[in-house]
Biopython code that builds the backbone (N, CA, C, O; Angstrom):
import numpy as np
from Bio.PDB.StructureBuilder import StructureBuilder

atoms = [
    (1, "UNK", "N", (-150.801, 3.961, -122.147)),
    (1, "UNK", "CA", (-150.281, 4.831, -121.030)),
    (1, "UNK", "C", (-150.601, 6.271, -121.510)),
    (1, "UNK", "O", (-150.703, 6.638, -122.680)),
    (2, "UNK", "N", (-150.738, 7.000, -120.415)),
    (2, "UNK", "CA", (-151.036, 8.445, -120.569)),
    (2, "UNK", "C", (-149.793, 9.177, -121.337)),
    (2, "UNK", "O", (-148.667, 8.680, -121.368)),
    (3, "UNK", "N", (-150.124, 10.375, -121.930)),
    (3, "UNK", "CA", (-149.125, 11.195, -122.431)),
    (3, "UNK", "C", (-148.295, 11.856, -121.267)),
    (3, "UNK", "O", (-148.882, 12.645, -120.527)),
    (4, "UNK", "N", (-147.061, 11.600, -121.078)),
    (4, "UNK", "CA", (-146.282, 12.065, -120.103)),
    (4, "UNK", "C", (-145.312, 13.254, -120.543)),
    (4, "UNK", "O", (-144.559, 13.092, -121.503)),
    (5, "UNK", "N", (-145.340, 14.351, -119.888)),
    (5, "UNK", "CA", (-144.476, 15.486, -120.219)),
    (5, "UNK", "C", (-143.854, 16.050, -118.901)),
    (5, "UNK", "O", (-144.597, 16.429, -117.996)),
    (6, "UNK", "N", (-142.516, 16.106, -118.791)),
    (6, "UNK", "CA", (-141.779, 16.586, -117.752)),
    (6, "UNK", "C", (-141.268, 17.918, -118.017)),
    (6, "UNK", "O", (-140.507, 18.073, -118.972)),
    (7, "UNK", "N", (-141.625, 18.978, -117.220)),
    (7, "UNK", "CA", (-141.182, 20.235, -117.261)),
    (7, "UNK", "C", (-139.955, 20.472, -116.336)),
    (7, "UNK", "O", (-140.007, 20.196, -115.137)),
    (8, "UNK", "N", (-138.857, 20.987, -116.926)),
    (8, "UNK", "CA", (-137.670, 21.155, -116.121)),
    (8, "UNK", "C", (-137.174, 22.524, -116.349)),
    (8, "UNK", "O", (-137.628, 23.225, -117.254)),
    (9, "UNK", "N", (-136.148, 22.955, -115.454)),
    (9, "UNK", "CA", (-135.286, 24.055, -115.562)),
    (9, "UNK", "C", (-133.841, 23.928, -115.679)),
    (9, "UNK", "O", (-133.319, 22.926, -115.191)),
    (10, "UNK", "N", (-133.158, 24.758, -116.229)),
    (10, "UNK", "CA", (-131.788, 24.645, -116.655)),
    (10, "UNK", "C", (-130.805, 24.360, -115.371)),
    (10, "UNK", "O", (-129.920, 23.506, -115.425)),
    (11, "UNK", "N", (-131.045, 25.132, -114.258)),
    (11, "UNK", "CA", (-130.238, 25.003, -113.186)),
    (11, "UNK", "C", (-130.942, 24.397, -111.997)),
    (11, "UNK", "O", (-130.679, 24.878, -110.894)),
    (12, "UNK", "N", (-131.806, 23.397, -112.083)),
    (12, "UNK", "CA", (-132.546, 22.900, -111.052)),
    (12, "UNK", "C", (-132.092, 21.558, -110.628)),
    (12, "UNK", "O", (-132.253, 20.630, -111.421)),
    (13, "UNK", "N", (-131.559, 21.344, -109.507)),
    (13, "UNK", "CA", (-131.018, 20.111, -109.044)),
    (13, "UNK", "C", (-131.931, 18.945, -108.818)),
    (13, "UNK", "O", (-131.552, 17.774, -108.843)),
    (14, "UNK", "N", (-133.249, 19.371, -108.577)),
    (14, "UNK", "CA", (-134.293, 18.399, -108.425)),
    (14, "UNK", "C", (-134.660, 17.863, -109.795)),
    (14, "UNK", "O", (-134.918, 16.671, -109.958)),
    (15, "UNK", "N", (-134.684, 18.760, -110.788)),
    (15, "UNK", "CA", (-134.884, 18.232, -112.180)),
    (15, "UNK", "C", (-133.894, 17.280, -112.682)),
    (15, "UNK", "O", (-134.169, 16.302, -113.377)),
    (16, "UNK", "N", (-132.635, 17.647, -112.261)),
    (16, "UNK", "CA", (-131.415, 16.678, -112.615)),
    (16, "UNK", "C", (-131.756, 15.434, -111.881)),
    (16, "UNK", "O", (-131.596, 14.394, -112.521)),
    (17, "UNK", "N", (-132.185, 15.338, -110.692)),
    (17, "UNK", "CA", (-132.431, 14.124, -109.986)),
    (17, "UNK", "C", (-133.466, 13.196, -110.762)),
    (17, "UNK", "O", (-133.259, 11.989, -110.891)),
    (18, "UNK", "N", (-134.606, 13.842, -111.276)),
    (18, "UNK", "CA", (-135.610, 13.106, -111.955)),
    (18, "UNK", "C", (-134.976, 12.690, -113.217)),
    (18, "UNK", "O", (-135.015, 11.494, -113.509)),
    (19, "UNK", "N", (-134.387, 13.544, -114.012)),
    (19, "UNK", "CA", (-133.773, 13.177, -115.360)),
    (19, "UNK", "C", (-132.754, 12.004, -115.196)),
    (19, "UNK", "O", (-132.763, 11.080, -116.009)),
    (20, "UNK", "N", (-131.890, 12.032, -114.167)),
    (20, "UNK", "CA", (-130.989, 10.985, -113.848)),
    (20, "UNK", "C", (-131.663, 9.607, -113.588)),
    (20, "UNK", "O", (-131.274, 8.543, -114.070)),
    (21, "UNK", "N", (-132.774, 9.782, -112.724)),
    (21, "UNK", "CA", (-133.515, 8.505, -112.544)),
    (21, "UNK", "C", (-134.069, 7.938, -113.840)),
    (21, "UNK", "O", (-134.053, 6.728, -114.069)),
    (22, "UNK", "N", (-134.541, 8.810, -114.651)),
    (22, "UNK", "CA", (-135.195, 8.310, -115.969)),
    (22, "UNK", "C", (-133.958, 7.613, -116.807)),
    (22, "UNK", "O", (-134.100, 6.506, -117.327)),
    (23, "UNK", "N", (-132.848, 8.294, -116.881)),
    (23, "UNK", "CA", (-131.837, 7.778, -117.661)),
    (23, "UNK", "C", (-131.278, 6.460, -117.055)),
    (23, "UNK", "O", (-131.029, 5.501, -117.785)),
    (24, "UNK", "N", (-131.101, 6.428, -115.828)),
    (24, "UNK", "CA", (-130.656, 5.169, -115.099)),
    (24, "UNK", "C", (-131.578, 3.954, -115.322)),
    (24, "UNK", "O", (-131.129, 2.808, -115.316)),
    (25, "UNK", "N", (-132.857, 4.232, -115.515)),
    (25, "UNK", "CA", (-133.994, 3.183, -115.676)),
    (25, "UNK", "C", (-134.463, 3.120, -117.038)),
    (25, "UNK", "O", (-135.447, 2.430, -117.304)),
    (26, "UNK", "N", (-133.816, 3.813, -117.980)),
    (26, "UNK", "CA", (-134.169, 3.674, -119.394)),
    (26, "UNK", "C", (-135.561, 4.032, -119.634)),
    (26, "UNK", "O", (-136.262, 3.398, -120.422)),
    (27, "UNK", "N", (-135.997, 5.097, -118.929)),
    (27, "UNK", "CA", (-137.394, 5.524, -119.276)),
    (27, "UNK", "C", (-137.366, 6.543, -120.253)),
    (27, "UNK", "O", (-136.812, 7.619, -120.027)),
    (28, "UNK", "N", (-137.948, 6.272, -121.370)),
    (28, "UNK", "CA", (-137.833, 7.102, -122.683)),
    (28, "UNK", "C", (-139.219, 7.615, -123.172)),
    (28, "UNK", "O", (-139.319, 8.343, -124.160)),
    (29, "UNK", "N", (-140.373, 7.167, -122.369)),
    (29, "UNK", "CA", (-141.622, 7.453, -122.892)),
    (29, "UNK", "C", (-142.233, 8.914, -122.230)),
    (29, "UNK", "O", (-143.436, 9.137, -122.098)),
    (30, "UNK", "N", (-141.245, 9.762, -121.883)),
    (30, "UNK", "CA", (-141.556, 11.070, -121.290)),
    (30, "UNK", "C", (-140.887, 12.163, -122.095)),
    (30, "UNK", "O", (-139.669, 12.221, -122.259)),
    (31, "UNK", "N", (-141.826, 13.092, -122.624)),
    (31, "UNK", "CA", (-141.307, 14.247, -123.213)),
    (31, "UNK", "C", (-140.713, 15.217, -122.278)),
    (31, "UNK", "O", (-141.367, 15.590, -121.304)),
    (32, "UNK", "N", (-139.537, 15.649, -122.496)),
    (32, "UNK", "CA", (-138.817, 16.645, -121.499)),
    (32, "UNK", "C", (-138.863, 18.006, -122.152)),
    (32, "UNK", "O", (-138.521, 18.195, -123.319)),
    (33, "UNK", "N", (-139.294, 18.919, -121.354)),
    (33, "UNK", "CA", (-139.354, 20.403, -121.884)),
    (33, "UNK", "C", (-138.777, 21.268, -120.779)),
    (33, "UNK", "O", (-139.082, 21.159, -119.591)),
    (34, "UNK", "N", (-137.868, 22.184, -121.311)),
    (34, "UNK", "CA", (-137.126, 23.125, -120.430)),
    (34, "UNK", "C", (-137.838, 24.451, -120.541)),
    (34, "UNK", "O", (-137.966, 25.001, -121.635)),
    (35, "UNK", "N", (-138.281, 24.946, -119.473)),
    (35, "UNK", "CA", (-139.076, 26.157, -119.436)),
    (35, "UNK", "C", (-138.302, 27.335, -119.433)),
    (35, "UNK", "O", (-138.825, 28.437, -119.597)),
    (36, "UNK", "N", (-136.945, 27.161, -119.235)),
    (36, "UNK", "CA", (-135.986, 28.369, -119.436)),
    (36, "UNK", "C", (-135.721, 28.696, -120.877)),
    (36, "UNK", "O", (-135.442, 29.845, -121.220)),
    (37, "UNK", "N", (-135.808, 27.665, -121.751)),
    (37, "UNK", "CA", (-135.580, 27.920, -123.181)),
    (37, "UNK", "C", (-136.902, 27.850, -124.132)),
    (37, "UNK", "O", (-136.905, 28.108, -125.336)),
    (38, "UNK", "N", (-138.022, 27.451, -123.353)),
    (38, "UNK", "CA", (-139.254, 27.466, -124.218)),
    (38, "UNK", "C", (-140.406, 28.181, -123.466)),
    (38, "UNK", "O", (-141.029, 27.685, -122.527)),
    (39, "UNK", "N", (-140.616, 29.449, -124.015)),
    (39, "UNK", "CA", (-141.468, 30.336, -123.371)),
    (39, "UNK", "C", (-142.823, 29.843, -123.515)),
    (39, "UNK", "O", (-143.596, 30.196, -122.624)),
    (40, "UNK", "N", (-143.320, 29.052, -124.504)),
    (40, "UNK", "CA", (-144.676, 28.573, -124.560)),
    (40, "UNK", "C", (-144.908, 27.407, -123.526)),
    (40, "UNK", "O", (-146.014, 27.191, -123.030)),
    (41, "UNK", "N", (-143.831, 26.707, -123.256)),
    (41, "UNK", "CA", (-143.918, 25.645, -122.276)),
    (41, "UNK", "C", (-143.948, 26.191, -120.832)),
    (41, "UNK", "O", (-144.522, 25.600, -119.917)),
    (42, "UNK", "N", (-143.332, 27.284, -120.702)),
    (42, "UNK", "CA", (-143.368, 28.122, -119.341)),
    (42, "UNK", "C", (-144.793, 28.515, -119.193)),
    (42, "UNK", "O", (-145.444, 28.223, -118.190)),
    (43, "UNK", "N", (-145.288, 29.200, -120.234)),
    (43, "UNK", "CA", (-146.701, 29.685, -120.053)),
    (43, "UNK", "C", (-147.712, 28.547, -119.831)),
    (43, "UNK", "O", (-148.686, 28.719, -119.099)),
    (44, "UNK", "N", (-147.472, 27.355, -120.479)),
    (44, "UNK", "CA", (-148.398, 26.306, -120.336)),
    (44, "UNK", "C", (-148.262, 25.868, -118.963)),
    (44, "UNK", "O", (-149.281, 25.643, -118.311)),
    (45, "UNK", "N", (-147.089, 25.722, -118.445)),
    (45, "UNK", "CA", (-146.974, 25.194, -117.010)),
    (45, "UNK", "C", (-147.680, 26.161, -116.148)),
    (45, "UNK", "O", (-148.496, 25.670, -115.368)),
    (46, "UNK", "N", (-147.522, 27.451, -116.139)),
    (46, "UNK", "CA", (-148.181, 28.355, -115.321)),
    (46, "UNK", "C", (-149.651, 28.366, -115.390)),
    (46, "UNK", "O", (-150.344, 28.432, -114.374)),
    (47, "UNK", "N", (-150.138, 28.300, -116.598)),
    (47, "UNK", "CA", (-151.611, 28.283, -116.897)),
    (47, "UNK", "C", (-152.302, 27.032, -116.416)),
    (47, "UNK", "O", (-153.389, 27.097, -115.843)),
    (48, "UNK", "N", (-151.635, 25.811, -116.662)),
    (48, "UNK", "CA", (-152.377, 24.604, -116.443)),
    (48, "UNK", "C", (-151.917, 23.934, -115.104)),
    (48, "UNK", "O", (-152.617, 23.099, -114.532)),
    (49, "UNK", "N", (-150.717, 24.342, -114.643)),
    (49, "UNK", "CA", (-150.229, 23.854, -113.308)),
    (49, "UNK", "C", (-150.511, 24.718, -112.245)),
    (49, "UNK", "O", (-150.629, 24.266, -111.106)),
    (50, "UNK", "N", (-150.643, 26.030, -112.511)),
    (50, "UNK", "CA", (-150.942, 26.917, -111.425)),
    (50, "UNK", "C", (-149.658, 27.620, -110.900)),
    (50, "UNK", "O", (-149.768, 28.598, -110.160)),
    (51, "UNK", "N", (-148.564, 27.187, -111.232)),
    (51, "UNK", "CA", (-147.222, 27.767, -110.674)),
    (51, "UNK", "C", (-146.132, 27.408, -111.706)),
    (51, "UNK", "O", (-146.323, 26.616, -112.629)),
    (52, "UNK", "N", (-144.998, 28.042, -111.477)),
    (52, "UNK", "CA", (-143.728, 27.848, -112.256)),
    (52, "UNK", "C", (-142.747, 27.008, -111.768)),
    (52, "UNK", "O", (-141.562, 27.076, -112.094)),
    (53, "UNK", "N", (-143.295, 26.095, -110.874)),
    (53, "UNK", "CA", (-142.420, 25.200, -110.092)),
    (53, "UNK", "C", (-142.006, 24.120, -110.985)),
    (53, "UNK", "O", (-142.841, 23.665, -111.767)),
    (54, "UNK", "N", (-140.761, 23.635, -110.960)),
    (54, "UNK", "CA", (-140.145, 22.556, -111.742)),
    (54, "UNK", "C", (-139.376, 21.661, -110.564)),
    (54, "UNK", "O", (-138.914, 22.175, -109.545)),
    (55, "UNK", "N", (-139.324, 20.458, -110.824)),
    (55, "UNK", "CA", (-139.824, 19.680, -111.878)),
    (55, "UNK", "C", (-141.385, 19.532, -111.745)),
    (55, "UNK", "O", (-141.964, 19.612, -110.662)),
    (56, "UNK", "N", (-141.960, 19.328, -112.853)),
    (56, "UNK", "CA", (-143.458, 19.103, -112.901)),
    (56, "UNK", "C", (-143.681, 18.101, -113.983)),
    (56, "UNK", "O", (-143.291, 18.264, -115.139)),
    (57, "UNK", "N", (-144.353, 17.016, -113.533)),
    (57, "UNK", "CA", (-144.647, 15.975, -114.563)),
    (57, "UNK", "C", (-146.217, 16.087, -114.831)),
    (57, "UNK", "O", (-147.007, 16.019, -113.889)),
    (58, "UNK", "N", (-146.626, 16.252, -116.096)),
    (58, "UNK", "CA", (-148.052, 16.328, -116.449)),
    (58, "UNK", "C", (-148.262, 14.802, -117.022)),
    (58, "UNK", "O", (-147.689, 14.334, -118.006)),
    (59, "UNK", "N", (-149.150, 14.180, -116.237)),
    (59, "UNK", "CA", (-149.652, 12.873, -116.744)),
    (59, "UNK", "C", (-151.142, 13.197, -117.300)),
    (59, "UNK", "O", (-152.108, 13.446, -116.578)),
    (60, "UNK", "N", (-151.149, 13.154, -118.551)),
    (60, "UNK", "CA", (-152.340, 13.704, -119.110)),
    (60, "UNK", "C", (-152.637, 15.119, -118.846)),
    (60, "UNK", "O", (-151.908, 15.951, -119.384)),
    (61, "UNK", "N", (-153.538, 15.484, -118.146)),
    (61, "UNK", "CA", (-153.786, 16.951, -117.813)),
    (61, "UNK", "C", (-153.515, 17.244, -116.439)),
    (61, "UNK", "O", (-153.759, 18.387, -116.054)),
    (62, "UNK", "N", (-153.008, 16.326, -115.559)),
    (62, "UNK", "CA", (-152.823, 16.531, -114.287)),
    (62, "UNK", "C", (-151.317, 16.664, -113.968)),
    (62, "UNK", "O", (-150.475, 15.855, -114.359)),
    (63, "UNK", "N", (-151.037, 17.835, -113.170)),
    (63, "UNK", "CA", (-149.666, 18.159, -112.845)),
    (63, "UNK", "C", (-149.344, 17.388, -111.504)),
    (63, "UNK", "O", (-150.129, 17.196, -110.575)),
    (64, "UNK", "N", (-147.919, 16.953, -111.603)),
    (64, "UNK", "CA", (-147.363, 16.338, -110.356)),
    (64, "UNK", "C", (-146.171, 16.960, -110.173)),
    (64, "UNK", "O", (-145.292, 16.984, -111.035)),
    (65, "UNK", "N", (-146.073, 17.554, -108.911)),
    (65, "UNK", "CA", (-144.890, 18.386, -108.443)),
    (65, "UNK", "C", (-144.086, 17.382, -107.476)),
    (65, "UNK", "O", (-144.561, 16.319, -107.077)),
    (66, "UNK", "N", (-142.742, 17.885, -107.136)),
    (66, "UNK", "CA", (-141.914, 17.332, -106.235)),
    (66, "UNK", "C", (-141.268, 16.045, -106.830)),
    (66, "UNK", "O", (-141.899, 15.058, -107.209)),
    (67, "UNK", "N", (-139.810, 16.216, -106.857)),
    (67, "UNK", "CA", (-139.059, 15.149, -107.514)),
    (67, "UNK", "C", (-139.258, 13.735, -106.900)),
    (67, "UNK", "O", (-139.292, 12.746, -107.632)),
    (68, "UNK", "N", (-139.380, 13.653, -105.648)),
    (68, "UNK", "CA", (-139.601, 12.252, -105.152)),
    (68, "UNK", "C", (-140.937, 11.733, -105.502)),
    (68, "UNK", "O", (-141.078, 10.524, -105.688)),
    (69, "UNK", "N", (-141.963, 12.576, -105.609)),
    (69, "UNK", "CA", (-143.310, 12.142, -105.984)),
    (69, "UNK", "C", (-143.244, 11.614, -107.452)),
    (69, "UNK", "O", (-143.734, 10.547, -107.822)),
    (70, "UNK", "N", (-142.572, 12.507, -108.238)),
    (70, "UNK", "CA", (-142.488, 12.033, -109.713)),
    (70, "UNK", "C", (-141.862, 10.842, -109.882)),
    (70, "UNK", "O", (-142.326, 9.992, -110.642)),
    (71, "UNK", "N", (-140.724, 10.655, -109.179)),
    (71, "UNK", "CA", (-139.866, 9.381, -109.296)),
    (71, "UNK", "C", (-140.807, 8.149, -109.007)),
    (71, "UNK", "O", (-140.892, 7.175, -109.754)),
    (72, "UNK", "N", (-141.556, 8.325, -107.738)),
    (72, "UNK", "CA", (-142.439, 7.231, -107.406)),
    (72, "UNK", "C", (-143.524, 6.926, -108.451)),
    (72, "UNK", "O", (-143.839, 5.768, -108.728)),
    (73, "UNK", "N", (-144.054, 7.948, -108.992)),
    (73, "UNK", "CA", (-145.059, 7.724, -109.977)),
    (73, "UNK", "C", (-144.409, 7.069, -111.284)),
    (73, "UNK", "O", (-145.063, 6.247, -111.924)),
    (74, "UNK", "N", (-143.228, 7.406, -111.642)),
    (74, "UNK", "CA", (-142.537, 6.707, -112.841)),
    (74, "UNK", "C", (-142.142, 5.246, -112.417)),
    (74, "UNK", "O", (-142.064, 4.352, -113.261)),
    (75, "UNK", "N", (-141.921, 5.055, -111.229)),
    (75, "UNK", "CA", (-141.549, 3.615, -110.801)),
    (75, "UNK", "C", (-142.669, 2.867, -111.051)),
    (75, "UNK", "O", (-142.551, 1.839, -111.717)),
    (76, "UNK", "N", (-143.893, 3.261, -110.565)),
    (76, "UNK", "CA", (-145.176, 2.592, -110.711)),
    (76, "UNK", "C", (-145.657, 2.350, -112.112)),
    (76, "UNK", "O", (-146.234, 1.298, -112.389)),
    (77, "UNK", "N", (-145.436, 3.312, -113.028)),
    (77, "UNK", "CA", (-146.012, 3.428, -114.295)),
    (77, "UNK", "C", (-145.093, 2.951, -115.448)),
    (77, "UNK", "O", (-145.527, 2.398, -116.458)),
    (78, "UNK", "N", (-143.832, 3.204, -115.216)),
    (78, "UNK", "CA", (-142.863, 3.099, -116.255)),
    (78, "UNK", "C", (-141.830, 1.788, -116.198)),
    (78, "UNK", "O", (-141.176, 1.396, -117.164)),
    (79, "UNK", "N", (-141.820, 1.293, -115.087)),
    (79, "UNK", "CA", (-140.694, 0.305, -114.807)),
    (79, "UNK", "C", (-141.300, -1.075, -114.981)),
    (79, "UNK", "O", (-140.608, -2.079, -114.813)),
]
sb = StructureBuilder()
sb.init_structure("model")
sb.init_model(0)
sb.init_chain("A")
sb.init_seg("    ")
for serial, (resi, resn, name, xyz) in enumerate(atoms, 1):
    if name == "N":
        sb.init_residue(resn, " ", resi, " ")
    sb.init_atom(name, np.array(xyz, "f"), 0.0, 1.0, " ", f" {name:<3s}", serial, name[0])
structure = sb.get_structure()
């Protein structure tokens, strides 16, 4: 499986939605990085994703935005 990294923000309800889905479905193969506490992660997100929007799931080197799209991707690849 691809390397999965989820970029989240501290006060983002859409990030909480994705994280809650992952917790409820015991998905543990995703690294979670908070861009509000990790400047390098924030810079990476902007540089490689093109914007500072969270949540953003990187599957390999491809960004995926929007909480519902991320959840659908995780359903197909992790469950």
